[in-house]
C-alpha positions in Angstrom: -7.7 -32.9 37.7 -10.9 -34.2 35.8 -11.2 -37.5 37.4 -11.1 -39.9 34.6 -14.1 -42.7 34.4 -13.4 -46.0 31.9 -15.8 -47.8 30.5 -16.4 -51.6 29.9 -18.6 -53.1 27.0 -20.6 -56.1 28.5 -20.7 -58.1 25.3 -21.9 -61.5 27.0 -24.9 -59.5 28.6 -25.7 -57.7 25.5 -26.6 -61.1 24.2 -28.4 -62.2 27.4 -30.4 -59.8 27.9 -31.7 -59.1 24.5 -32.1 -63.4 23.5 -31.2 -66.9 23.9 -28.4 -67.6 22.4 -25.0 -66.3 22.1 -22.7 -65.8 19.0 -20.8 -68.5 17.8 -16.5 -68.0 17.9 -16.3 -67.5 14.2 -17.9 -64.0 15.3 -16.7 -63.1 18.1 -13.5 -63.4 17.0 -14.4 -61.4 13.8 -16.3 -58.8 15.8 -13.1 -58.5 17.9 -10.5 -56.2 16.1 -13.4 -53.4 15.5 -14.8 -53.1 19.1 -10.6 -52.8 19.8 -10.5 -49.7 17.4 -13.2 -47.8 19.0 -10.7 -47.1 21.6 -13.2 -46.3 24.7 -13.1 -50.0 26.6 -10.9 -50.3 28.6 -12.5 -53.9 29.8 -14.7 -56.0 28.0 -17.0 -58.8 29.2 -16.1 -62.2 27.5 -17.7 -64.4 29.4 -19.6 -66.5 32.1 -23.1 -67.0 33.8 -24.9 -68.1 31.2 -22.9 -68.0 28.2 -20.8 -71.4 27.9 -24.0 -73.2 28.6 -25.7 -71.9 25.6 -22.7 -72.7 23.7 -23.2 -76.2 24.5 -27.2 -75.9 23.4 -26.1 -75.7 20.0 -22.9 -77.5 19.7 -20.4 -75.6 20.1 -17.3 -75.8 22.1 -17.5 -73.3 24.6 -13.8 -73.6 25.9 -12.6 -72.9 22.5 -14.9 -69.9 22.4 -13.2 -68.8 25.5 -9.5 -69.0 24.6 -9.7 -67.2 20.9 -12.3 -64.5 21.9 -10.2 -63.2 25.1 -7.1 -63.6 23.4 -7.6 -60.6 20.7 -8.0 -58.7 23.9 -5.2 -59.5 25.9 -2.9 -58.6 23.0 -4.5 -55.3 22.7 -4.3 -54.5 26.8 -7.6 -55.0 27.2 -9.2 -56.8 30.5 -11.1 -59.2 30.1 -13.8 -59.5 32.5 -16.8 -62.6 33.4 -19.9 -63.2 35.1 -20.1 -65.7 38.1 -22.8 -67.0 39.9 -20.7 -68.1 43.7 -22.0 -71.0 44.8 -23.9 -71.9 41.6 -20.3 -71.4 39.2 -21.9 -70.6 36.3 -25.3 -72.5 36.3 -28.8 -72.5 38.0 -27.8 -75.0 40.5 -25.2 -74.8 43.1 -22.1 -77.0 42.4 -19.5 -79.0 44.8 -16.4 -77.5 46.1 -14.0 -78.5 43.8 -15.7 -78.1 41.0 -15.4 -74.5 42.3 -11.9 -74.6 42.6 -11.4 -76.0 39.0 -13.8 -73.5 37.5 -11.7 -70.2 38.5 -7.9 -72.0 37.6 -9.7 -72.9 34.0 -10.9 -69.3 33.3 -7.7 -68.1 34.9 -5.7 -70.0 32.3 -8.0 -69.5 29.3 -7.7 -65.9 29.8 -10.3 -64.5 31.8 -8.5 -61.8 33.9 -11.5 -60.8 36.5 -14.7 -62.8 37.7 -17.4 -60.8 38.9 -18.8 -63.0 41.8 -22.0 -62.7 42.4 -25.0 -64.4 45.4 -29.0 -63.2 44.5 -29.2 -63.6 48.0 -25.9 -61.8 49.1 -25.2 -64.4 51.5 -21.3 -64.3 52.1 -20.8 -67.8 53.2 -21.6 -68.2 48.9 -19.5 -65.1 48.0 -16.5 -65.0 50.2 -14.9 -68.7 49.7 -15.2 -67.4 45.6 -13.4 -64.8 46.4 -10.7 -67.0 48.1 -10.3 -69.9 44.8 -10.3 -66.5 42.1 -7.9 -65.0 44.3 -5.5 -68.7 44.6 -6.0 -68.9 40.4 -4.5 -65.8 39.9 -7.6 -64.0 38.6 -8.6 -60.2 40.1 -11.8 -60.9 42.5 -14.2 -58.4 41.9 -17.3 -58.6 44.3 -20.7 -57.9 43.3 -23.4 -56.3 45.7 -26.6 -57.7 44.1 -28.8 -53.6 43.7 -32.4 -54.0 44.1 -35.3 -51.4 45.9 -36.8 -52.4 49.2 -37.9 -52.4 52.9 -34.5 -54.4 53.4 -31.8 -53.4 50.8 -30.8 -50.0 52.2 -27.9 -47.6 51.7 -26.7 -48.7 55.1 -27.4 -52.8 53.8 -25.0 -52.6 50.7 -22.1 -50.2 52.4 -21.8 -52.5 55.1 -22.2 -56.0 52.8 -19.5 -54.1 50.6 -17.4 -53.5 54.3 -17.5 -57.4 54.1 -16.1 -58.4 50.8 -13.7 -55.8 50.9 -12.3 -57.4 54.2 -12.4 -60.7 53.3 -10.0 -59.8 50.2 -11.9 -59.0 47.2 -9.8 -56.6 45.0 -12.4 -54.5 43.3 -16.5 -54.1 44.1 -19.2 -53.9 41.5 -22.7 -52.4 42.1 -24.6 -55.2 40.1 -27.7 -53.1 39.6 -29.6 -56.2 37.1 -33.1 -55.0 37.1 -31.7 -51.0 36.8 -34.1 -50.8 39.8 -31.9 -48.7 42.2 -32.7 -45.8 42.5 -30.0 -42.9 41.3 -29.6 -41.2 44.4 -29.6 -44.4 46.5 -26.8 -45.7 44.5 -24.5 -42.8 44.8 -24.7 -42.5 48.3 -24.0 -46.4 48.3 -20.5 -45.2 46.3 -19.6 -43.0 48.5 -20.0 -44.9 51.5 -17.8 -47.7 50.1 -15.2 -44.8 49.0 -15.1 -43.4 52.1 -14.4 -46.8 53.9 -11.4 -47.8 51.2 -10.5 -44.9 49.1 -8.6 -46.4 46.3 -11.2 -49.9 46.3 -12.3 -49.8 42.4 -15.7 -49.5 41.8 -17.2 -50.6 39.0 -21.0 -49.9 38.0 -23.5 -52.3 35.7 -27.0 -51.3 35.1 -30.2 -52.6 32.8 -31.9 -50.0 31.1 -35.6 -51.4 30.7 -37.1 -49.5 33.8 -35.1 -46.0 32.5 -33.3 -45.1 35.7 -29.9 -45.9 34.6 -28.2 -42.9 32.7 -29.8 -41.1 35.9 -27.6 -43.6 37.7 -24.2 -43.4 36.2 -24.2 -39.7 36.6 -25.0 -40.2 40.4 -21.9 -43.7 40.4 -19.3 -41.4 38.5 -19.6 -38.1 40.7 -19.5 -40.2 44.3 -15.9 -41.6 42.7 -17.3 -45.2 40.4 -14.7 -46.5 38.5 -15.3 -48.1 35.7 -19.1 -48.2 33.8 -20.8 -51.3 32.1 -22.1 -50.1 28.6 -23.7 -51.8 25.3 -23.5 -51.1 21.8 -26.8 -50.8 19.1 -28.8 -53.1 18.0 -28.5 -54.3 21.4 -28.5 -51.1 23.8 -31.6 -49.7 25.7 -34.0 -51.7 25.9 -34.0 -54.8 28.4 -29.9 -54.3 28.0 -27.8 -51.7 29.0 -27.5 -47.8 28.2 -25.3 -47.3 24.8 -21.6 -46.1 25.3 -22.6 -43.0 22.6 -25.1 -41.5 25.3 -23.0 -42.4 28.8 -19.7 -40.6 27.2 -21.1 -37.9 26.4 -23.4 -37.4 29.2 -19.8 -37.9 31.5 -17.8 -35.5 29.4 -20.4 -32.9 29.5 -20.5 -33.3 33.4 -16.3 -32.8 33.1 -15.6 -36.4 33.6 -12.3 -37.4 31.8 -13.4 -40.1 29.4 -12.0 -41.6 26.2 -12.9 -40.7 22.6 -14.9 -43.6 20.2 -14.0 -43.8 17.1 -17.4 -43.9 15.1 -16.2 -45.5 12.0 -15.7 -49.0 14.5 -18.5 -48.3 16.6 -20.4 -48.3 12.6 -18.6 -51.5 12.2 -19.4 -53.3 15.5 -23.0 -52.7 14.8 -23.2 -53.7 11.0 -21.7 -56.9 12.5 -23.7 -57.5 15.5 -27.0 -57.1 13.4 -25.6 -59.5 10.6 -24.9 -61.5 13.5 -28.8 -61.3 14.3 -29.8 -62.0 10.9 -27.6 -65.0 10.7 -29.5 -66.9 13.7 -29.5 -65.1 16.5 -32.5 -63.0 15.8 -34.9 -65.4 15.5 -34.8 -66.0 19.4 -34.7 -62.1 20.2 -38.4 -61.1 21.0 -39.2 -57.4 19.5 -40.3 -56.5 23.2 -37.1 -56.7 24.5 -36.0 -53.9 22.4 -38.3 -51.6 24.5 -37.8 -49.6 27.2 -41.0 -50.5 29.7 -41.5 -49.0 33.4 -43.5 -51.7 34.3 -40.0 -53.3 35.1 -40.2 -51.0 37.7 -42.7 -53.0 40.2 -41.4 -56.2 39.7 -38.1 -56.0 39.6 -36.8 -59.0 36.9 -33.6 -58.4 35.5 -32.5 -57.6 32.0 -30.4 -60.6 32.1 -33.6 -62.4 32.1 -36.4 -60.8 30.2 -34.6 -62.1 26.9 -35.4 -65.9 28.0 -38.6 -64.9 29.2 -40.5 -63.4 26.7 -40.0 -67.0 24.5 -40.8 -68.8 27.7 -43.6 -66.8 27.6 -44.7 -67.4 24.2 -44.6 -71.6 24.9 -46.7 -70.8 28.4 -49.6 -68.6 26.4 -49.8 -70.8 23.4 -50.3 -74.0 26.3 -52.6 -71.8 28.4 -54.7 -70.5 25.7 -54.9 -74.2 24.8 -56.3 -75.3 27.4 -58.8 -71.9 28.1 -60.2 -72.8 24.4 -60.8 -76.8 25.1 -62.7 -75.5 28.1 -64.9 -72.5 27.0 -62.7 -69.9 28.2 -61.6 -66.9 25.9 -58.3 -66.4 25.5 -55.2 -64.5 27.1 -53.2 -61.5 25.2 -49.4 -62.1 25.6 -50.0 -58.4 27.4 -53.0 -59.7 29.5 -50.2 -62.9 30.6 -47.5 -60.2 31.3 -49.3 -57.9 33.3 -50.9 -61.0 35.7 -47.7 -62.3 35.5 -45.8 -58.5 36.6 -48.3 -58.2 39.5 -47.8 -61.5 40.6 -44.4 -61.9 40.8 -44.6 -58.3 43.3 -47.5 -60.2 45.5 -44.7 -63.4 45.8 -41.0 -61.5 45.9 -42.1 -60.8 49.8 -43.5 -64.2 50.6 -40.2 -65.7 49.7 -38.1 -63.4 51.7 -36.7 -60.6 49.2 -33.9 -62.4 47.7 -32.6 -60.2 44.8 -33.8 -61.1 41.3 -30.7 -62.3 40.1 -29.9 -65.4 38.4 -31.0 -68.3 39.8 -33.7 -66.5 42.3 -35.2 -64.0 39.3 -35.9 -67.1 37.6 -37.6 -68.7 40.6 -39.6 -66.1 41.6 -40.8 -65.6 38.0 -41.6 -69.6 37.3 -43.1 -69.4 41.0 -45.3 -66.6 40.2 -46.1 -67.9 36.2 -46.9 -71.0 37.6 -49.5 -69.6 40.0 -50.9 -67.2 37.7 -50.9 -70.2 35.1 -53.4 -72.7 38.1 -55.2 -69.9 39.2 -56.6 -69.1 35.4 -57.3 -72.9 35.2 -59.5 -72.4 38.6 -56.5 -74.4 40.8 -54.7 -72.5 44.4 -51.7 -70.4 44.0 -48.9 -72.2 45.5 -50.2 -75.8 43.6 -46.7 -76.2 41.8 -43.8 -75.3 43.3 -40.4 -76.8 41.9 -37.8 -78.6 44.1 -34.9 -76.0 43.4 -37.5 -73.3 44.1 -38.4 -74.8 47.7 -34.6 -75.1 48.2 -34.5 -71.3 48.0 -37.3 -70.7 50.3 -36.0 -73.4 53.1 -32.5 -71.6 53.1 -30.5 -74.6 51.0 -29.0 -72.1 49.2 -28.2 -69.7 51.4 -29.6 -67.6 53.8 -33.0 -65.4 52.6 -33.0 -61.2 53.6 -36.0 -61.3 55.0 -38.7 -64.1 56.9 -41.1 -66.3 54.8 -44.2 -66.3 55.5 -46.2 -68.3 57.0 -48.8 -70.2 54.7 -44.9 -71.2 53.4 -44.0 -72.3 56.2 -47.0 -74.0 57.0 -46.9 -75.7 53.6 -43.0 -76.6 53.9 -44.0 -78.9 57.5 -47.1 -80.3 56.0 -44.6 -82.1 53.7 -41.9 -83.1 55.6 -39.9 -79.9 54.3 -37.1 -78.9 57.2 -35.8 -75.2 56.9 -32.0 -74.9 56.9 -29.3 -72.8 58.5 -26.3 -74.2 57.8 -23.1 -73.5 55.1 -24.9 -74.1 52.2 -22.0 -75.6 50.5 -22.5 -78.3 53.3 -25.1 -79.9 50.9 -23.1 -80.0 47.5 -20.2 -82.8 48.6 -17.0 -83.1 45.8 -17.5 -84.8 42.6 -14.4 -84.3 40.4 -13.4 -88.0 40.9 -16.6 -88.9 39.6 -16.7 -87.0 36.5 -13.6 -87.5 35.3 -14.3 -91.6 35.8 -16.6 -90.7 33.2 -15.3 -89.5 30.9 -12.5 -92.3 30.9 -15.3 -94.3 30.6 -16.2 -92.8 27.4 -12.7 -91.4 26.4 -13.2 -88.2 26.6 -10.1 -86.3 26.8 -10.2 -84.0 30.2 -8.3 -81.3 27.4 -6.3 -78.6 27.9 -5.8 -77.5 31.8 -8.9 -79.9 32.8 -11.2 -77.6 31.0 -13.2 -80.3 29.2 -14.1 -82.4 32.7 -14.7 -78.6 33.7 -17.5 -78.2 31.3 -18.9 -81.9 32.4 -19.1 -81.2 35.9 -20.2 -77.7 35.5 -23.1 -78.6 32.9 -23.5 -82.6 32.7 -26.5 -82.9 31.0 -25.9 -80.5 28.1 -22.4 -81.7 27.8 -23.7 -85.1 27.2 -25.8 -83.7 24.6 -23.0 -81.7 23.2 -20.9 -84.7 22.9 -23.9 -86.8 21.7 -24.0 -84.5 19.0 -28.0 -84.5 20.3 -27.5 -80.5 21.5 -26.8 -79.2 18.1 -29.5 -81.7 16.1 -32.1 -80.2 18.4 -30.6 -76.6 17.8 -30.3 -77.2 14.0 -34.0 -78.4 13.7 -36.0 -75.4 16.1 -33.9 -73.2 13.7 -35.2 -74.6 11.0 -38.7 -74.3 12.2 -38.3 -70.7 13.2 -36.7 -69.8 10.0 -39.6 -71.3 8.1 -42.5 -70.0 10.2 -41.1 -66.3 10.1 -40.0 -66.5 6.0 -43.1 -67.7 5.0 -44.3 -65.8 1.9 -47.1 -63.3 3.0 -50.5 -63.3 1.5 -49.9 -66.8 -0.3 -51.3 -69.8 1.2 -49.5 -70.7 4.2 -47.8 -74.5 3.8 -48.2 -76.6 6.8 -44.7 -78.8 6.0 -41.7 -77.7 4.3 -38.1 -79.5 3.5 -34.9 -77.3 5.4 -31.4 -77.8 4.7 -29.4 -76.6 7.6 -25.9 -77.3 8.8 -25.3 -80.1 6.3 -28.9 -81.7 7.4 -32.2 -82.2 6.1 -35.7 -81.3 8.3 -39.2 -82.2 7.4 -40.6 -79.3 9.2 -44.0 -78.5 10.5 -45.0 -75.2 10.6 -48.0 -73.6 13.1 -49.0 -70.1 12.5 -50.9 -68.0 15.5 -51.0 -69.8 18.5 -51.9 -73.5 17.2 -49.6 -76.4 18.0 -47.2 -77.3 15.5 -48.1 -80.8 14.2 -45.3 -83.3 15.8 -42.7 -83.4 13.6 -41.0 -87.6 14.7 -43.2 -90.6 15.4 -45.3 -90.3 18.5 -43.4 -90.2 21.9 -45.6 -93.7 22.8 -44.0 -95.5 20.7 -40.4 -94.3 23.1 -41.4 -98.1 25.5 -44.1 -100.1 25.0 -47.6 -99.1 26.2 -48.9 -101.4 29.1 -51.8 -101.9 31.1 -53.2 -99.3 34.2 -53.3 -95.1 33.7 -51.5 -92.6 32.3 -49.5 -90.5 34.0 -49.8 -86.6 32.5 -47.3 -84.2 32.0 -48.6 -81.2 34.6 -46.8 -78.5 32.3 -45.1 -78.0 29.1 -41.2 -78.7 28.9 -38.6 -81.7 28.8 -39.2 -84.5 30.0 -35.8 -86.3 32.4 -35.7 -89.2 34.2 -33.3 -87.9 36.9 -31.8 -84.1 36.6 -28.2 -85.5 38.3 -26.0 -88.3 38.3 -27.2 -88.9 41.6 -30.3 -89.9 40.9 -31.5 -93.4 39.3 -33.8 -93.6 36.8 -36.9 -95.5 37.4 -37.6 -98.3 35.1 -40.6 -100.0 33.7 -41.2 -103.0 37.1 -40.5 -100.7 39.2 -42.9 -99.8 42.4 -43.9 -96.9 44.0 -45.9 -95.4 46.9 -47.6 -91.9 46.6 -45.3 -89.0 46.5 -42.7 -90.9 44.9 -40.6 -88.8 42.2 -40.9 -90.6 38.6 -39.4 -87.8 36.3 -38.9 -84.4 35.9 -40.3 -81.2 33.4 -37.9 -79.2 32.8 -39.3 -75.6 31.9 -38.0 -72.2 32.3 -34.8 -73.8 33.7 -36.3 -75.3 36.4 -36.8 -79.0 37.3 -40.4 -79.6 38.2 -40.3 -82.7 39.8 -42.9 -85.5 38.8 -44.6 -87.6 41.7 -46.9 -90.2 42.0 -50.1 -89.9 43.4 -50.7 -93.2 44.3 -49.0 -96.6 45.1 -48.5 -98.7 41.7 -46.3 -100.4 39.4 -44.5 -98.2 36.0 -45.8 -100.9 33.8 -44.8 -98.4 30.8 -42.7 -95.2 30.0 -44.2 -93.6 26.8 -41.6 -90.7 26.2 -37.2 -90.8 26.3 -35.6 -88.3 28.7 -34.8 -85.0 27.3 -38.5 -85.0 24.5 -40.5 -82.8 24.9 -44.2 -82.7 26.1 -47.6 -80.3 26.4 -49.4 -80.5 29.4 -51.4 -83.5 29.6 -49.1 -86.0 27.5 -49.3 -89.1 29.3 -45.7 -89.8 30.0 -46.4 -93.0 32.1 -48.6 -95.6 32.6 -49.2 -96.7 36.5 -51.0 -99.9 37.8 
């Protein structure tokens, strides 16, 4: 009898691989019946990873979204699954143990059946506790092998890792080929090795389409005994996303596998609704290049799930870099030139920092480190001259054990800066904090939520949740969307306006429009009005991003009148999902703080005064 291969729709990852945001809950609930009518999916990825964080960023409650979105699939007998970053939970940075345990209880109560647990270091100390917490909460624990291609990441390496997770109680194994650079034959050998160890273990394969290997890889893993294949639906298939269900289903059917048929009328309805979501607002955050397959991605191995945000980040960094180049009489770079420089630098940096698998957050860390190197070297500065603290945490082993050795030049830098390499359990650095967050909610009069889900959101995403509750997140998003719509919809061939008024979400915005690489005029009072100017020298922003006085609740923000020593951290620039510390270059007193926490700043903007 022919072996059956089942399909999963990675609806969450489709959007994350395309751009910055996810659909609203009303859009999700509307498309769910058509996905169900397609008749070919036994599983749907409904949430996890960045999904819930971006809900907060545009002002929507992610708990309501998950509950309403998973419900129709449960009623139809379709399993729901989510993406889970192990030590990091749903965020970029590690989280406390008590928050991790609450995480699984909340998600199970909200209707998520399966959690796909992964660690970009493949460190069992990060993954195994999550397997245990998920099973305690009644979830199916699917442990991931983060797939990449290096001298260290061999077939035997992955088979042995799968055995470790199976012995620790994993219900299923996922081959998470997040960059799509796993080589097809090797992937087939990995699946065969896993099935030889435990014949009835469920194996699911996830691959991104960008580099071009994915269809061949799907066929190889299916031949080796893979049970589930992750797929996508147009117009979000291929490119930096995933193989389209139509191509995969036809290929496997021709190869003799038992597969479910696709209701094409329902497929076209899903496709149409996705396009409507793009036209509504999501498409304004999807770069055109993310629709295109690109075999240049084989060399840097950057994951499809990061490419959506990468291209948006690159626009901002290119504009900032070219602004500096014009000021200094140098020729500007094109997007393609910067992209090739970045890909080359990622390939250079990756072995130096110990071959972490390029998946969240380590893909962002390696990419950010490479991009900072490129930008600094373009300005005539040294490589490694700007390394964010969380990137140092990765290099030093605070996030887990790196697969390979760290380059001697980075070891020497760490020693010179008084940084020490760590070997203890990464969780030990992040003590329990739920009680602190509970007290904050009580002080603010915020309800803990059904099954403590609101408490969980604050604990998992503190800054984003506070911005959501204050209304700042929604206001910032609507203002940004208004600017993007105004710029894109400006009439062609006519005198282009520099300023228009736009109404969105019941709010009216005065939008200043920039064309090409020009910087937009400020839409609010100058940041210097945020605090009275004092005496002394300006402390300048080292890069473009959002300024924060602290990166989490464990820090005390600096204030006017504070004395500081050379090397003290004065605040942070959050750029490309990492917090870059701003340090005093000399001892002195803060006489003015010129920007508010959360304000956007450009490189070389004055942010403080020191005397």
